[in-house]
C-alpha positions in Angstrom: -4.6 22.5 -18.8 -3.8 21.9 -22.4 -3.4 18.9 -24.8 0.1 17.8 -25.7 1.2 16.3 -29.0 3.1 13.1 -28.1 5.5 11.3 -30.4 7.1 7.9 -29.9 10.5 6.9 -31.3 10.7 3.1 -31.5 7.9 0.6 -32.1 8.9 -2.4 -29.9 7.1 -4.0 -26.9 7.6 -1.1 -24.5 6.4 1.4 -27.1 3.1 -0.7 -27.4 2.6 -0.7 -23.7 3.2 3.1 -23.4 0.9 3.9 -26.4 -1.9 2.0 -24.7 -1.6 4.2 -21.6 -1.2 7.3 -23.8 -4.4 6.6 -25.5 -6.2 6.6 -22.2 -4.9 10.0 -21.0 -7.3 12.8 -21.9 -4.6 15.5 -22.2 -2.4 13.4 -24.6 -2.7 13.6 -28.4 -1.3 10.5 -30.2 0.4 12.6 -32.8 3.4 10.9 -34.4 5.5 7.7 -34.3 8.9 7.2 -35.8 10.8 4.1 -36.8 13.7 3.2 -39.1 11.1 1.3 -41.1 8.3 3.4 -42.6 6.1 0.2 -42.8 6.6 -0.5 -39.1 5.8 3.2 -38.3 2.6 3.1 -40.3 1.5 -0.2 -38.8 2.1 1.1 -35.3 0.3 4.4 -36.1 -2.7 2.5 -37.5 -2.9 0.2 -34.5 -3.0 3.0 -31.9 -4.4 5.9 -33.9 -1.4 8.2 -34.3 -1.8 11.0 -36.8 1.6 10.7 -38.5 4.1 8.0 -39.2 7.7 8.7 -40.0 10.3 6.4 -41.5 13.2 8.1 -39.8 13.8 9.6 -36.3 15.1 12.8 -37.7 11.9 13.5 -39.6 9.9 13.1 -36.4 12.3 15.3 -34.4 12.0 18.0 -37.0 8.2 18.1 -36.9 7.4 21.5 -35.3 4.1 20.2 -34.0 5.6 17.6 -31.6 5.5 18.8 -28.0 7.2 15.8 -26.3 9.0 12.6 -27.5 9.0 9.3 -25.7 12.2 7.4 -26.5 11.5 3.6 -26.6 14.6 2.4 -28.5 17.3 0.0 -27.2 19.6 1.5 -24.6 22.6 1.8 -26.9 20.5 4.2 -29.0 19.2 6.4 -26.2 22.0 8.9 -26.2 21.8 9.7 -29.9 18.0 9.7 -30.0 17.7 12.0 -27.0 20.3 14.4 -28.3 18.6 14.5 -31.7 15.3 15.5 -30.1 16.8 18.0 -27.7 18.8 19.6 -30.6 15.4 20.1 -32.4 13.8 21.7 -29.4 11.7 18.8 -28.2 10.9 17.8 -24.6 11.9 14.3 -23.9 10.8 11.3 -21.8 13.4 8.5 -22.2 13.1 4.9 -21.2 15.4 3.5 -18.5 18.2 3.0 -18.3 18.6 6.5 -19.7 22.0 5.8 -21.2 24.9 3.4 -21.2 26.9 5.5 -18.7 26.7 8.4 -16.4 28.8 10.4 -18.8 26.0 10.0 -21.5 23.3 10.9 -19.0 25.2 14.0 -17.8 25.4 15.2 -21.4 21.7 14.7 -21.9 20.8 16.6 -18.7 23.2 19.4 -19.6 21.8 19.8 -23.1 18.2 19.9 -21.8 19.1 22.5 -19.2 20.9 24.6 -21.8 17.9 24.7 -24.1 15.3 25.0 -21.3 13.6 21.7 -22.3 11.9 19.1 -20.1 13.9 15.9 -19.7 13.0 12.9 -17.6 14.0 9.2 -17.3 10.9 7.1 -17.7 11.2 5.5 -14.2 7.4 4.8 -14.0 7.9 3.1 -10.6 8.5 6.4 -8.9 5.3 7.9 -10.2 3.0 5.1 -9.1 0.6 5.7 -6.1 2.0 2.7 -4.2 5.5 4.0 -4.4 4.4 7.5 -3.3 2.5 5.9 -0.4 5.7 4.2 0.8 7.5 7.6 0.5 4.8 9.2 2.6 5.1 6.5 5.3 8.9 6.9 5.4 8.8 10.7 5.6 6.3 10.6 8.5 8.6 8.3 10.5 6.4 5.3 10.5 9.3 2.8 10.5 12.0 5.1 11.9 15.1 5.6 9.9 15.5 3.1 7.1 18.4 0.8 7.8 18.0 -2.1 5.4 16.6 -2.7 1.9 16.2 -6.1 0.2 15.0 -5.9 -3.4 15.3 -8.4 -6.3 14.4 -8.4 -10.0 15.2 -11.8 -11.6 13.5 -13.3 -14.6 14.2 -16.6 -16.3 14.9 -15.6 -19.9 16.1 -18.3 -22.4 19.2 -17.2 -24.2 18.6 -15.8 -27.7 21.6 -14.2 -29.5 19.1 -12.0 -31.4 17.5 -10.7 -28.2 18.7 -7.2 -27.2 18.9 -8.4 -23.6 22.0 -10.5 -24.5 23.5 -8.1 -27.1 26.3 -5.8 -25.9 25.8 -3.6 -29.0 22.3 -2.9 -27.7 23.3 -2.2 -24.1 22.2 -5.6 -23.0 22.7 -7.3 -19.6 20.7 -7.5 -16.4 22.3 -4.4 -14.8 20.8 -1.7 -17.1 17.6 -3.6 -17.8 16.7 -5.0 -14.4 19.0 -3.8 -11.5 18.1 -0.2 -12.3 14.8 -0.7 -10.5 16.1 -1.9 -7.1 19.1 0.4 -7.3 16.7 3.3 -7.7 14.6 2.1 -4.8 17.8 1.9 -2.6 19.1 5.2 -3.7 15.8 6.9 -3.0 15.3 5.5 0.5 18.9 5.2 1.7 20.8 7.9 -0.1 22.3 8.7 -3.5 25.9 8.2 -2.4 26.7 4.8 -0.7 30.0 4.7 1.1 30.9 1.3 -0.5 29.6 -0.7 -3.4 30.3 -4.4 -3.4 29.2 -6.4 -6.4 29.8 -9.5 -8.5 28.3 -10.7 -11.8 28.1 -13.7 -14.1 29.3 -12.4 -17.4 28.0 -14.4 -20.4 29.8 -15.3 -23.6 28.5 -12.2 -25.3 30.1 -10.0 -22.7 27.1 -8.9 -20.7 26.0 -9.7 -17.2 23.5 -12.6 -17.1 23.0 -12.1 -13.3 24.5 -9.9 -10.6 24.5 -9.3 -6.9 25.1 -5.8 -5.5 25.4 -4.5 -1.9 25.3 -0.8 -1.1 26.8 0.1 2.3 26.0 3.3 4.0 27.1 4.7 7.4 24.1 3.2 9.2 22.3 1.2 6.5 22.8 -1.2 3.6 20.9 -2.6 0.6 21.1 -6.1 -0.8 20.1 -6.4 -4.5 20.0 -9.3 -7.0 19.0 -9.2 -10.6 19.4 -11.5 -13.6 18.0 -13.6 -16.4 19.0 -17.0 -15.1 16.5 -17.8 -12.4 12.9 -16.8 -11.6 12.2 -15.0 -8.3 9.3 -13.4 -6.3 10.8 -10.0 -7.0 9.4 -8.3 -3.9 11.1 -5.6 -1.8 11.3 -4.6 1.9 12.5 -1.5 3.6 13.1 -1.9 7.3 13.8 0.4 10.3 13.8 -0.2 14.0 10.1 0.6 14.3 8.8 -1.5 11.4 8.9 -2.3 7.7 7.4 -1.4 4.4 6.7 -4.4 2.2 6.2 -4.1 -1.6 4.4 -7.1 -3.1 5.7 -9.4 -5.9 7.0 -7.4 -8.8 7.7 -4.6 -6.5 8.3 -2.0 -9.2 4.8 -2.3 -10.6 2.8 -3.7 -7.7 -0.5 -2.0 -6.8 -0.1 -3.0 -3.1 2.2 -1.8 -0.4 2.0 -2.8 3.3 3.2 -1.2 6.5 4.3 -3.6 9.3 5.2 -2.9 12.9 8.5 -4.1 14.5 6.9 -7.5 15.2 5.8 -8.0 11.6 2.1 -7.2 12.3 0.2 -5.4 9.6 -0.6 -1.8 10.5 -1.9 -0.5 7.2 -2.2 -1.7 3.6 -2.6 0.5 0.5 -4.1 -1.1 -2.6 -4.4 1.2 -5.7 -5.2 -0.6 -8.9 -4.1 0.9 -12.3 -6.7 2.8 -14.3 -5.0 1.7 -17.5 -1.7 -0.2 -17.2 0.4 1.8 -14.8 2.2 4.0 -17.3 -0.5 6.6 -17.0 1.1 8.0 -13.8 4.4 9.0 -15.5 2.4 10.5 -18.4 0.4 12.5 -15.9 3.6 13.6 -14.2 5.0 14.8 -17.5 1.8 16.8 -18.2 2.0 18.3 -14.7 5.6 19.5 -15.3 4.7 20.9 -18.8 1.7 22.7 -17.4 3.7 24.4 -14.7 6.7 25.1 -17.0 9.0 22.7 -15.0 11.9 21.3 -16.9 12.6 18.7 -14.3 10.3 16.3 -12.4 10.3 16.4 -8.6 9.4 12.7 -8.6 12.1 11.7 -11.0 14.8 14.4 -10.7 17.9 14.4 -12.7 20.0 13.9 -9.6 18.3 10.6 -8.9 18.9 9.3 -12.5 22.6 10.4 -12.4 23.1 8.8 -9.0 22.0 5.4 -10.1 24.0 5.7 -13.3 27.1 6.3 -11.2 26.5 3.2 -9.2 26.0 1.1 -12.3 29.2 2.6 -13.8 31.1 1.5 -10.7 29.6 -2.1 -10.9 30.6 -2.4 -14.6 34.0 -1.1 -13.9 34.6 -3.7 -11.2 33.3 -6.4 -13.6 35.4 -5.2 -16.5 32.3 -4.9 -18.6 32.1 -2.2 -21.3 29.7 -1.6 -24.2 31.0 -1.3 -27.7 29.3 2.1 -28.4 29.7 3.5 -24.9 30.6 7.1 -24.8 33.2 7.6 -22.1 
């Protein structure tokens, strides 16, 4: 085992959360942070104890002592930021959604493979113990073949024209920000290639989806998904088969609790695993595991899974006539 020099590009809310987890992982060195503002970078570095602060992303990417970069910028910047780091020989963990389109994601994956570098979408949900417990139950046949998934992710967010969530130039909208979670769940448990994708969306005045409804149809199963900024919801998830169900609690993607039910809805087993830090430590540990073994791709968050979900979201946006200004086609 060795220590790894971590760098973070971006200093927003998610970067703060990630840095908190990073500070609690013994194999992680808080080495560098980069921002377009040197003052912001220095403030962030001082708050969390990073050794270096850069006023540009390129300076950070060119630092030869950086082992891995966490990309925490708006989604519209992911492509350029990831490619900059890969071009400079850096391993990359990039926030979800990993890009604006599958075309962008495919280029990132291809560049990482060409250079022999580690690249992973920061889908922290898939690294969490509760999620892995559900995978274990499913693989052992506890509910039979999964035939139905219901998963929602809806928040009530007041409209703010300056908020990236509502800005098409930032890759805004509920699809890439929220629906990526339930779509990942469905793709993982039912399959990466649904036979049919039926969706609708409420497109706001700024040209991004404020809410959406998506149904994935498979040969013998289907998933029903809702996400959006217009109403609050419990945001739980259920995976059902003929022999029972797996129930994720409220805020399914970050819950510490998952329950196995029999076909009559009676609880058979419950797994409760509280976070040691804030939940992001698990994906950090997965990155370290991959780097320690020389793996350029995570078995928990493989490239194929990331690309499959991006293809589904591409199809939804195509059906809605929704396109981002800086989207690379």
